[in-house]
Structures are given as structure tokens and as C-alpha cells.
A tleap script that builds the chain and sets N, CA, C and O, in Angstrom:
source leaprc.protein.ff14SB
mol = sequence {
  NMET ILE THR HIE ILE VAL MET TRP LYS PHE
  LYS GLU PHE PRO THR GLN ASN GLU LYS GLN
  GLN ALA ILE GLN ARG PHE GLU ASP GLY LEU
  LYS SER LEU LEU PRO ILE ILE PRO GLN ILE
  ARG HIE MET GLU PHE HIE TYR ASN ALA VAL
  ASP ASN GLY LYS ASN SER ASP ALA VAL LEU
  LEU LEU HIE PHE GLU ASN ARG GLU ASP LEU
  GLN THR TYR LEU THR HIE PRO GLU HIE GLN
  LYS VAL SER ALA TYR CYS LYS SER ILE ARG
  VAL SER ARG SER SER VAL ASP TYR GLU GLN
  ASP SER LEU VAL CLYS
}
set mol.1.N position { 18.007 -10.761 -13.822 }
set mol.1.CA position { 17.185 -9.637 -13.449 }
set mol.1.C position { 15.750 -10.128 -13.239 }
set mol.1.O position { 15.227 -10.922 -14.020 }
set mol.2.N position { 15.136 -9.639 -12.170 }
set mol.2.CA position { 13.741 -9.963 -11.838 }
set mol.2.C position { 12.908 -8.688 -11.987 }
set mol.2.O position { 13.269 -7.638 -11.456 }
set mol.3.N position { 11.807 -8.787 -12.702 }
set mol.3.CA position { 10.851 -7.686 -12.797 }
set mol.3.C position { 9.622 -8.072 -11.980 }
set mol.3.O position { 9.076 -9.166 -12.122 }
set mol.4.N position { 9.206 -7.157 -11.133 }
set mol.4.CA position { 8.056 -7.336 -10.244 }
set mol.4.C position { 7.022 -6.288 -10.663 }
set mol.4.O position { 7.281 -5.086 -10.594 }
set mol.5.N position { 5.850 -6.756 -11.097 }
set mol.5.CA position { 4.786 -5.856 -11.532 }
set mol.5.C position { 3.561 -6.079 -10.646 }
set mol.5.O position { 3.131 -7.212 -10.431 }
set mol.6.N position { 3.010 -4.980 -10.138 }
set mol.6.CA position { 1.823 -5.054 -9.279 }
set mol.6.C position { 0.793 -4.055 -9.804 }
set mol.6.O position { 1.135 -2.928 -10.164 }
set mol.7.N position { -0.471 -4.481 -9.844 }
set mol.7.CA position { -1.571 -3.604 -10.259 }
set mol.7.C position { -2.632 -3.585 -9.161 }
set mol.7.O position { -2.881 -4.594 -8.502 }
set mol.8.N position { -3.244 -2.429 -8.981 }
set mol.8.CA position { -4.263 -2.271 -7.944 }
set mol.8.C position { -5.512 -1.594 -8.494 }
set mol.8.O position { -5.454 -0.758 -9.395 }
set mol.9.N position { -6.616 -1.982 -7.928 }
set mol.9.CA position { -7.883 -1.267 -8.084 }
set mol.9.C position { -8.175 -0.712 -6.693 }
set mol.9.O position { -8.223 -1.462 -5.717 }
set mol.10.N position { -8.371 0.608 -6.605 }
set mol.10.CA position { -8.553 1.239 -5.310 }
set mol.10.C position { -10.025 1.444 -4.980 }
set mol.10.O position { -10.875 1.515 -5.868 }
set mol.11.N position { -10.306 1.538 -3.690 }
set mol.11.CA position { -11.666 1.762 -3.206 }
set mol.11.C position { -12.200 3.091 -3.711 }
set mol.11.O position { -11.440 3.989 -4.074 }
set mol.12.N position { -13.503 3.195 -3.725 }
set mol.12.CA position { -14.133 4.481 -3.995 }
set mol.12.C position { -14.130 5.283 -2.694 }
set mol.12.O position { -14.275 4.722 -1.608 }
set mol.13.N position { -13.966 6.570 -2.814 }
set mol.13.CA position { -13.951 7.476 -1.673 }
set mol.13.C position { -15.113 8.448 -1.829 }
set mol.13.O position { -15.691 8.550 -2.911 }
set mol.14.N position { -15.464 9.167 -0.756 }
set mol.14.CA position { -16.574 10.118 -0.868 }
set mol.14.C position { -16.380 11.139 -1.994 }
set mol.14.O position { -17.350 11.556 -2.627 }
set mol.15.N position { -15.122 11.541 -2.244 }
set mol.15.CA position { -14.846 12.467 -3.347 }
set mol.15.C position { -13.640 11.958 -4.136 }
set mol.15.O position { -12.814 11.202 -3.624 }
set mol.16.N position { -13.563 12.387 -5.381 }
set mol.16.CA position { -12.427 12.017 -6.219 }
set mol.16.C position { -11.134 12.591 -5.649 }
set mol.16.O position { -10.078 11.965 -5.743 }
set mol.17.N position { -11.217 13.777 -5.062 }
set mol.17.CA position { -10.039 14.401 -4.457 }
set mol.17.C position { -9.488 13.545 -3.313 }
set mol.17.O position { -8.273 13.382 -3.193 }
set mol.18.N position { -10.366 13.004 -2.481 }
set mol.18.CA position { -9.928 12.140 -1.378 }
set mol.18.C position { -9.253 10.877 -1.906 }
set mol.18.O position { -8.254 10.419 -1.351 }
set mol.19.N position { -9.799 10.326 -2.968 }
set mol.19.CA position { -9.202 9.137 -3.575 }
set mol.19.C position { -7.816 9.465 -4.113 }
set mol.19.O position { -6.868 8.713 -3.889 }
set mol.20.N position { -7.693 10.579 -4.818 }
set mol.20.CA position { -6.401 10.983 -5.366 }
set mol.20.C position { -5.380 11.227 -4.265 }
set mol.20.O position { -4.210 10.875 -4.413 }
set mol.21.N position { -5.816 11.826 -3.164 }
set mol.21.CA position { -4.906 12.071 -2.044 }
set mol.21.C position { -4.429 10.760 -1.424 }
set mol.21.O position { -3.258 10.630 -1.069 }
set mol.22.N position { -5.331 9.793 -1.294 }
set mol.22.CA position { -4.967 8.498 -0.718 }
set mol.22.C position { -3.965 7.768 -1.619 }
set mol.22.O position { -2.985 7.201 -1.135 }
set mol.23.N position { -4.219 7.786 -2.922 }
set mol.23.CA position { -3.304 7.122 -3.850 }
set mol.23.C position { -1.966 7.853 -3.885 }
set mol.23.O position { -0.917 7.215 -3.977 }
set mol.24.N position { -1.990 9.177 -3.815 }
set mol.24.CA position { -0.736 9.941 -3.790 }
set mol.24.C position { 0.078 9.612 -2.541 }
set mol.24.O position { 1.301 9.489 -2.608 }
set mol.25.N position { -0.591 9.471 -1.415 }
set mol.25.CA position { 0.104 9.080 -0.183 }
set mol.25.C position { 0.770 7.717 -0.363 }
set mol.25.O position { 1.902 7.508 0.072 }
set mol.26.N position { 0.064 6.804 -1.002 }
set mol.26.CA position { 0.616 5.475 -1.271 }
set mol.26.C position { 1.829 5.570 -2.198 }
set mol.26.O position { 2.874 4.978 -1.929 }
set mol.27.N position { 1.677 6.321 -3.291 }
set mol.27.CA position { 2.791 6.492 -4.233 }
set mol.27.C position { 4.005 7.114 -3.531 }
set mol.27.O position { 5.135 6.669 -3.736 }
set mol.28.N position { 3.778 8.123 -2.718 }
set mol.28.CA position { 4.874 8.755 -1.979 }
set mol.28.C position { 5.555 7.750 -1.050 }
set mol.28.O position { 6.777 7.759 -0.898 }
set mol.29.N position { 4.758 6.891 -0.436 }
set mol.29.CA position { 5.323 5.846 0.428 }
set mol.29.C position { 6.214 4.897 -0.340 }
set mol.29.O position { 7.294 4.532 0.124 }
set mol.30.N position { 5.756 4.495 -1.528 }
set mol.30.CA position { 6.574 3.614 -2.365 }
set mol.30.C position { 7.885 4.290 -2.740 }
set mol.30.O position { 8.953 3.688 -2.625 }
set mol.31.N position { 7.807 5.537 -3.188 }
set mol.31.CA position { 9.007 6.259 -3.607 }
set mol.31.C position { 9.973 6.484 -2.448 }
set mol.31.O position { 11.183 6.576 -2.651 }
set mol.32.N position { 9.435 6.571 -1.229 }
set mol.32.CA position { 10.302 6.762 -0.067 }
set mol.32.C position { 11.166 5.530 0.207 }
set mol.32.O position { 12.141 5.607 0.955 }
set mol.33.N position { 10.808 4.394 -0.399 }
set mol.33.CA position { 11.573 3.165 -0.195 }
set mol.33.C position { 12.876 3.142 -0.998 }
set mol.33.O position { 13.792 2.387 -0.671 }
set mol.34.N position { 12.960 3.951 -2.032 }
set mol.34.CA position { 14.141 3.928 -2.901 }
set mol.34.C position { 15.458 4.130 -2.132 }
set mol.34.O position { 16.382 3.340 -2.325 }
set mol.35.N position { 15.585 5.139 -1.281 }
set mol.35.CA position { 16.853 5.291 -0.562 }
set mol.35.C position { 17.019 4.325 0.622 }
set mol.35.O position { 18.111 4.189 1.174 }
set mol.36.N position { 15.938 3.670 0.996 }
set mol.36.CA position { 15.963 2.785 2.165 }
set mol.36.C position { 16.291 1.348 1.789 }
set mol.36.O position { 16.946 0.634 2.548 }
set mol.37.N position { 15.832 0.923 0.610 }
set mol.37.CA position { 16.024 -0.460 0.164 }
set mol.37.C position { 16.902 -0.441 -1.082 }
set mol.37.O position { 16.394 -0.318 -2.197 }
set mol.38.N position { 18.206 -0.561 -0.902 }
set mol.38.CA position { 19.122 -0.437 -2.044 }
set mol.38.C position { 18.986 -1.551 -3.077 }
set mol.38.O position { 19.521 -1.423 -4.179 }
set mol.39.N position { 18.301 -2.618 -2.762 }
set mol.39.CA position { 18.107 -3.717 -3.712 }
set mol.39.C position { 17.188 -3.321 -4.869 }
set mol.39.O position { 17.176 -3.988 -5.904 }
set mol.40.N position { 16.414 -2.233 -4.701 }
set mol.40.CA position { 15.550 -1.761 -5.786 }
set mol.40.C position { 16.446 -1.125 -6.843 }
set mol.40.O position { 17.097 -0.111 -6.589 }
set mol.41.N position { 16.474 -1.720 -8.017 }
set mol.41.CA position { 17.313 -1.203 -9.106 }
set mol.41.C position { 16.583 -0.139 -9.927 }
set mol.41.O position { 17.206 0.779 -10.461 }
set mol.42.N position { 15.274 -0.268 -10.021 }
set mol.42.CA position { 14.485 0.651 -10.838 }
set mol.42.C position { 13.041 0.593 -10.349 }
set mol.42.O position { 12.534 -0.474 -10.002 }
set mol.43.N position { 12.381 1.763 -10.326 }
set mol.43.CA position { 10.972 1.819 -9.918 }
set mol.43.C position { 10.213 2.753 -10.837 }
set mol.43.O position { 10.685 3.838 -11.175 }
set mol.44.N position { 9.016 2.309 -11.240 }
set mol.44.CA position { 8.066 3.154 -11.977 }
set mol.44.C position { 6.685 2.949 -11.369 }
set mol.44.O position { 6.295 1.822 -11.064 }
set mol.45.N position { 5.953 4.036 -11.195 }
set mol.45.CA position { 4.571 3.992 -10.725 }
set mol.45.C position { 3.758 4.790 -11.730 }
set mol.45.O position { 4.080 5.943 -12.015 }
set mol.46.N position { 2.699 4.181 -12.274 }
set mol.46.CA position { 1.884 4.841 -13.295 }
set mol.46.C position { 0.398 4.692 -12.975 }
set mol.46.O position { -0.046 3.696 -12.404 }
set mol.47.N position { -0.348 5.721 -13.364 }
set mol.47.CA position { -1.800 5.703 -13.235 }
set mol.47.C position { -2.421 5.219 -14.541 }
set mol.47.O position { -1.871 5.446 -15.619 }
set mol.48.N position { -3.543 4.567 -14.443 }
set mol.48.CA position { -4.278 4.117 -15.618 }
set mol.48.C position { -4.677 5.316 -16.479 }
set mol.48.O position { -5.184 6.313 -15.965 }
set mol.49.N position { -4.449 5.218 -17.767 }
set mol.49.CA position { -4.760 6.316 -18.686 }
set mol.49.C position { -6.109 6.151 -19.385 }
set mol.49.O position { -6.629 7.112 -19.953 }
set mol.50.N position { -6.678 4.949 -19.351 }
set mol.50.CA position { -7.943 4.685 -20.042 }
set mol.50.C position { -8.916 4.090 -19.035 }
set mol.50.O position { -8.789 2.931 -18.642 }
set mol.51.N position { -9.891 4.898 -18.622 }
set mol.51.CA position { -10.850 4.436 -17.625 }
set mol.51.C position { -12.025 3.773 -18.328 }
set mol.51.O position { -12.928 4.445 -18.825 }
set mol.52.N position { -12.001 2.439 -18.361 }
set mol.52.CA position { -13.101 1.708 -18.984 }
set mol.52.C position { -13.896 0.896 -17.960 }
set mol.52.O position { -14.752 0.088 -18.321 }
set mol.53.N position { -13.600 1.124 -16.676 }
set mol.53.CA position { -14.306 0.417 -15.614 }
set mol.53.C position { -13.733 -0.945 -15.290 }
set mol.53.O position { -14.052 -1.516 -14.247 }
set mol.54.N position { -12.890 -1.478 -16.165 }
set mol.54.CA position { -12.303 -2.799 -15.952 }
set mol.54.C position { -10.823 -2.726 -15.596 }
set mol.54.O position { -10.304 -3.595 -14.895 }
set mol.55.N position { -10.152 -1.698 -16.075 }
set mol.55.CA position { -8.712 -1.590 -15.853 }
set mol.55.C position { -8.378 -1.342 -14.392 }
set mol.55.O position { -9.197 -0.831 -13.628 }
set mol.56.N position { -7.167 -1.711 -14.020 }
set mol.56.CA position { -6.651 -1.349 -12.711 }
set mol.56.C position { -6.429 0.157 -12.673 }
set mol.56.O position { -6.348 0.810 -13.714 }
set mol.57.N position { -6.332 0.703 -11.458 }
set mol.57.CA position { -6.123 2.148 -11.303 }
set mol.57.C position { -4.664 2.549 -11.424 }
set mol.57.O position { -4.359 3.651 -11.880 }
set mol.58.N position { -3.753 1.657 -11.018 }
set mol.58.CA position { -2.330 1.996 -11.019 }
set mol.58.C position { -1.497 0.735 -11.162 }
set mol.58.O position { -1.953 -0.377 -10.898 }
set mol.59.N position { -0.253 0.949 -11.592 }
set mol.59.CA position { 0.680 -0.161 -11.768 }
set mol.59.C position { 2.056 0.254 -11.235 }
set mol.59.O position { 2.460 1.412 -11.343 }
set mol.60.N position { 2.752 -0.710 -10.667 }
set mol.60.CA position { 4.121 -0.520 -10.166 }
set mol.60.C position { 5.025 -1.511 -10.878 }
set mol.60.O position { 4.723 -2.703 -10.949 }
set mol.61.N position { 6.137 -1.010 -11.406 }
set mol.61.CA position { 7.151 -1.871 -12.011 }
set mol.61.C position { 8.441 -1.697 -11.221 }
set mol.61.O position { 8.921 -0.580 -11.032 }
set mol.62.N position { 8.986 -2.799 -10.769 }
set mol.62.CA position { 10.252 -2.784 -10.034 }
set mol.62.C position { 11.207 -3.772 -10.669 }
set mol.62.O position { 10.796 -4.817 -11.172 }
set mol.63.N position { 12.500 -3.429 -10.642 }
set mol.63.CA position { 13.532 -4.334 -11.124 }
set mol.63.C position { 14.495 -4.634 -9.984 }
set mol.63.O position { 14.889 -3.749 -9.225 }
set mol.64.N position { 14.863 -5.908 -9.887 }
set mol.64.CA position { 15.811 -6.384 -8.883 }
set mol.64.C position { 16.865 -7.236 -9.568 }
set mol.64.O position { 16.621 -7.816 -10.626 }
set mol.65.N position { 18.014 -7.304 -8.967 }
set mol.65.CA position { 19.102 -8.100 -9.533 }
set mol.65.C position { 18.773 -9.594 -9.533 }
set mol.65.O position { 19.120 -10.314 -10.470 }
set mol.66.N position { 18.097 -10.054 -8.467 }
set mol.66.CA position { 17.819 -11.486 -8.337 }
set mol.66.C position { 16.621 -11.702 -7.412 }
set mol.66.O position { 16.068 -10.749 -6.863 }
set mol.67.N position { 16.237 -12.946 -7.251 }
set mol.67.CA position { 15.081 -13.294 -6.408 }
set mol.67.C position { 15.304 -12.937 -4.945 }
set mol.67.O position { 14.369 -12.540 -4.249 }
set mol.68.N position { 16.523 -13.075 -4.485 }
set mol.68.CA position { 16.839 -12.746 -3.094 }
set mol.68.C position { 16.600 -11.260 -2.819 }
set mol.68.O position { 16.082 -10.890 -1.765 }
set mol.69.N position { 16.982 -10.417 -3.776 }
set mol.69.CA position { 16.753 -8.982 -3.608 }
set mol.69.C position { 15.264 -8.660 -3.601 }
set mol.69.O position { 14.827 -7.797 -2.840 }
set mol.70.N position { 14.486 -9.329 -4.423 }
set mol.70.CA position { 13.033 -9.160 -4.404 }
set mol.70.C position { 12.484 -9.559 -3.045 }
set mol.70.O position { 11.643 -8.857 -2.484 }
set mol.71.N position { 12.948 -10.669 -2.517 }
set mol.71.CA position { 12.476 -11.135 -1.211 }
set mol.71.C position { 12.855 -10.154 -0.107 }
set mol.71.O position { 12.079 -9.924 0.821 }
set mol.72.N position { 14.047 -9.578 -0.210 }
set mol.72.CA position { 14.463 -8.566 0.764 }
set mol.72.C position { 13.496 -7.389 0.747 }
set mol.72.O position { 13.095 -6.895 1.801 }
set mol.73.N position { 13.124 -6.942 -0.440 }
set mol.73.CA position { 12.156 -5.856 -0.593 }
set mol.73.C position { 10.809 -6.238 0.023 }
set mol.73.O position { 10.245 -5.484 0.815 }
set mol.74.N position { 10.305 -7.405 -0.345 }
set mol.74.CA position { 8.975 -7.816 0.103 }
set mol.74.C position { 8.870 -7.933 1.614 }
set mol.74.O position { 7.814 -7.656 2.183 }
set mol.75.N position { 9.939 -8.337 2.263 }
set mol.75.CA position { 9.908 -8.553 3.707 }
set mol.75.C position { 10.466 -7.391 4.512 }
set mol.75.O position { 10.457 -7.430 5.742 }
set mol.76.N position { 10.950 -6.361 3.838 }
set mol.76.CA position { 11.523 -5.208 4.542 }
set mol.76.C position { 10.434 -4.523 5.379 }
set mol.76.O position { 9.326 -4.313 4.885 }
set mol.77.N position { 10.733 -4.172 6.634 }
set mol.77.CA position { 9.717 -3.553 7.504 }
set mol.77.C position { 9.108 -2.272 6.931 }
set mol.77.O position { 7.919 -2.020 7.130 }
set mol.78.N position { 9.887 -1.468 6.235 }
set mol.78.CA position { 9.342 -0.232 5.670 }
set mol.78.C position { 8.397 -0.534 4.501 }
set mol.78.O position { 7.392 0.154 4.322 }
set mol.79.N position { 8.716 -1.550 3.716 }
set mol.79.CA position { 7.793 -1.962 2.658 }
set mol.79.C position { 6.511 -2.502 3.277 }
set mol.79.O position { 5.420 -2.245 2.768 }
set mol.80.N position { 6.632 -3.232 4.349 }
set mol.80.CA position { 5.451 -3.785 5.016 }
set mol.80.C position { 4.507 -2.677 5.485 }
set mol.80.O position { 3.288 -2.841 5.436 }
set mol.81.N position { 5.064 -1.546 5.940 }
set mol.81.CA position { 4.229 -0.412 6.365 }
set mol.81.C position { 3.470 0.178 5.175 }
set mol.81.O position { 2.275 0.459 5.273 }
set mol.82.N position { 4.166 0.365 4.057 }
set mol.82.CA position { 3.524 0.908 2.859 }
set mol.82.C position { 2.454 -0.066 2.359 }
set mol.82.O position { 1.367 0.346 1.953 }
set mol.83.N position { 2.772 -1.344 2.392 }
set mol.83.CA position { 1.830 -2.374 1.957 }
set mol.83.C position { 0.579 -2.391 2.836 }
set mol.83.O position { -0.533 -2.555 2.334 }
set mol.84.N position { 0.759 -2.224 4.127 }
set mol.84.CA position { -0.393 -2.208 5.037 }
set mol.84.C position { -1.318 -1.032 4.714 }
set mol.84.O position { -2.540 -1.178 4.742 }
set mol.85.N position { -0.741 0.124 4.411 }
set mol.85.CA position { -1.563 1.268 4.028 }
set mol.85.C position { -2.315 0.960 2.737 }
set mol.85.O position { -3.505 1.252 2.617 }
set mol.86.N position { -1.618 0.372 1.781 }
set mol.86.CA position { -2.253 0.029 0.512 }
set mol.86.C position { -3.452 -0.889 0.731 }
set mol.86.O position { -4.503 -0.700 0.119 }
set mol.87.N position { -3.297 -1.872 1.593 }
set mol.87.CA position { -4.396 -2.797 1.861 }
set mol.87.C position { -5.638 -2.074 2.366 }
set mol.87.O position { -6.764 -2.519 2.143 }
set mol.88.N position { -5.417 -0.946 3.054 }
set mol.88.CA position { -6.549 -0.198 3.604 }
set mol.88.C position { -7.287 0.625 2.549 }
set mol.88.O position { -8.406 1.074 2.794 }
set mol.89.N position { -6.674 0.830 1.372 }
set mol.89.CA position { -7.317 1.668 0.347 }
set mol.89.C position { -7.617 0.922 -0.949 }
set mol.89.O position { -8.129 1.526 -1.891 }
set mol.90.N position { -7.316 -0.359 -1.023 }
set mol.90.CA position { -7.526 -1.088 -2.276 }
set mol.90.C position { -8.643 -2.103 -2.149 }
set mol.90.O position { -9.001 -2.543 -1.057 }
set mol.91.N position { -9.189 -2.465 -3.322 }
set mol.91.CA position { -10.182 -3.536 -3.364 }
set mol.91.C position { -9.598 -4.788 -4.015 }
set mol.91.O position { -10.068 -5.898 -3.770 }
set mol.92.N position { -8.565 -4.602 -4.851 }
set mol.92.CA position { -7.935 -5.769 -5.463 }
set mol.92.C position { -6.489 -5.471 -5.809 }
set mol.92.O position { -6.077 -4.320 -5.957 }
set mol.93.N position { -5.733 -6.557 -5.932 }
set mol.93.CA position { -4.311 -6.483 -6.252 }
set mol.93.C position { -3.964 -7.711 -7.073 }
set mol.93.O position { -4.452 -8.808 -6.803 }
set mol.94.N position { -3.124 -7.521 -8.072 }
set mol.94.CA position { -2.579 -8.663 -8.794 }
set mol.94.C position { -1.121 -8.355 -9.102 }
set mol.94.O position { -0.727 -7.194 -9.208 }
set mol.95.N position { -0.326 -9.414 -9.244 }
set mol.95.CA position { 1.097 -9.205 -9.491 }
set mol.95.C position { 1.657 -10.327 -10.343 }
set mol.95.O position { 1.058 -11.392 -10.492 }
set mol.96.N position { 2.822 -10.051 -10.893 }
set mol.96.CA position { 3.580 -11.047 -11.633 }
set mol.96.C position { 5.061 -10.721 -11.457 }
set mol.96.O position { 5.453 -9.556 -11.401 }
set mol.97.N position { 5.866 -11.760 -11.373 }
set mol.97.CA position { 7.312 -11.628 -11.296 }
set mol.97.C position { 7.894 -12.453 -12.420 }
set mol.97.O position { 7.515 -13.610 -12.603 }
set mol.98.N position { 8.811 -11.874 -13.177 }
set mol.98.CA position { 9.431 -12.653 -14.237 }
set mol.98.C position { 10.923 -12.362 -14.315 }
set mol.98.O position { 11.399 -11.305 -13.902 }
set mol.99.N position { 11.640 -13.332 -14.857 }
set mol.99.CA position { 13.081 -13.210 -15.019 }
set mol.99.C position { 13.396 -12.760 -16.427 }
set mol.99.O position { 12.723 -13.139 -17.386 }
set mol.100.N position { 14.424 -11.948 -16.535 }
set mol.100.CA position { 14.909 -11.525 -17.844 }
set mol.100.C position { 16.434 -11.464 -17.790 }
set mol.100.O position { 17.025 -11.271 -16.727 }
set mol.101.N position { 17.046 -11.630 -18.933 }
set mol.101.CA position { 18.499 -11.679 -18.972 }
set mol.101.C position { 19.158 -10.330 -18.742 }
set mol.101.O position { 20.169 -10.247 -18.044 }
set mol.102.N position { 18.604 -9.279 -19.315 }
set mol.102.CA position { 19.213 -7.976 -19.140 }
set mol.102.C position { 18.137 -6.901 -19.207 }
set mol.102.O position { 17.041 -7.119 -19.723 }
set mol.103.N position { 18.480 -5.756 -18.680 }
set mol.103.CA position { 17.554 -4.639 -18.646 }
set mol.103.C position { 18.118 -3.535 -19.517 }
set mol.103.O position { 19.247 -3.091 -19.312 }
set mol.104.N position { 17.347 -3.096 -20.475 }
set mol.104.CA position { 17.754 -1.985 -21.321 }
set mol.104.C position { 17.186 -0.722 -20.704 }
set mol.104.O position { 15.979 -0.622 -20.484 }
set mol.105.N position { 18.038 0.232 -20.425 }
set mol.105.CA position { 17.581 1.479 -19.780 }
set mol.105.C position { 17.409 2.570 -20.795 }
set mol.105.O position { 17.032 3.687 -20.442 }
savepdb mol mol.pdb
quit
């Protein structure tokens, strides 16, 4: 099992409402990938709960059966569209991928 974790810090917008709408559009785009990319075994998207100015704004956790399935996700044209939108609203991104023997649900 491969776990893929991504964190983002998003740009400032003229209003907090505009920022929330942009991030919601991004989250909706990610969730729309679930029925399109069957290699995604599990998805979670969470907002930062403690605003200390240093934390990322949001985090994505994905689980895949293997590295090949992760690569399929990363290169899928629909994921590329969502990723392109994200690039337009973020200032930074970091990620980590790790292997684990089993996933407890």
C-alpha cells in the first residue's frame, strides 16, 4: 500500500469568501476524481484547524495499492486538470509518499 500526502498553502484573495470558494472548487475537483480513477483506494481532504501563520491550509491523503496505481493517478488527464487549477491558487506545495504493509480502515 502506498500513501500519498500533499499539503498546500493557498494564495491570499481579496476576501476570505473568495479564498474559501477557490479552495472549495479545488476540493470538489479532487473528489470528482474518485469515480474516474479507480486506482484511488481512499481519499481524505482536510482543512487546517490551527491557524498559526506557519501551517499549511489543507492536506490530502490518498491510498493506492502500489506505486503503479499512484503513477496512474498522477498522470491521469483529469488529475492534471485539477492540478493545473491548484497551481493557479497556491503559493506552496509539499508532498510525501510512503509504503505501508496494510491499511486499517
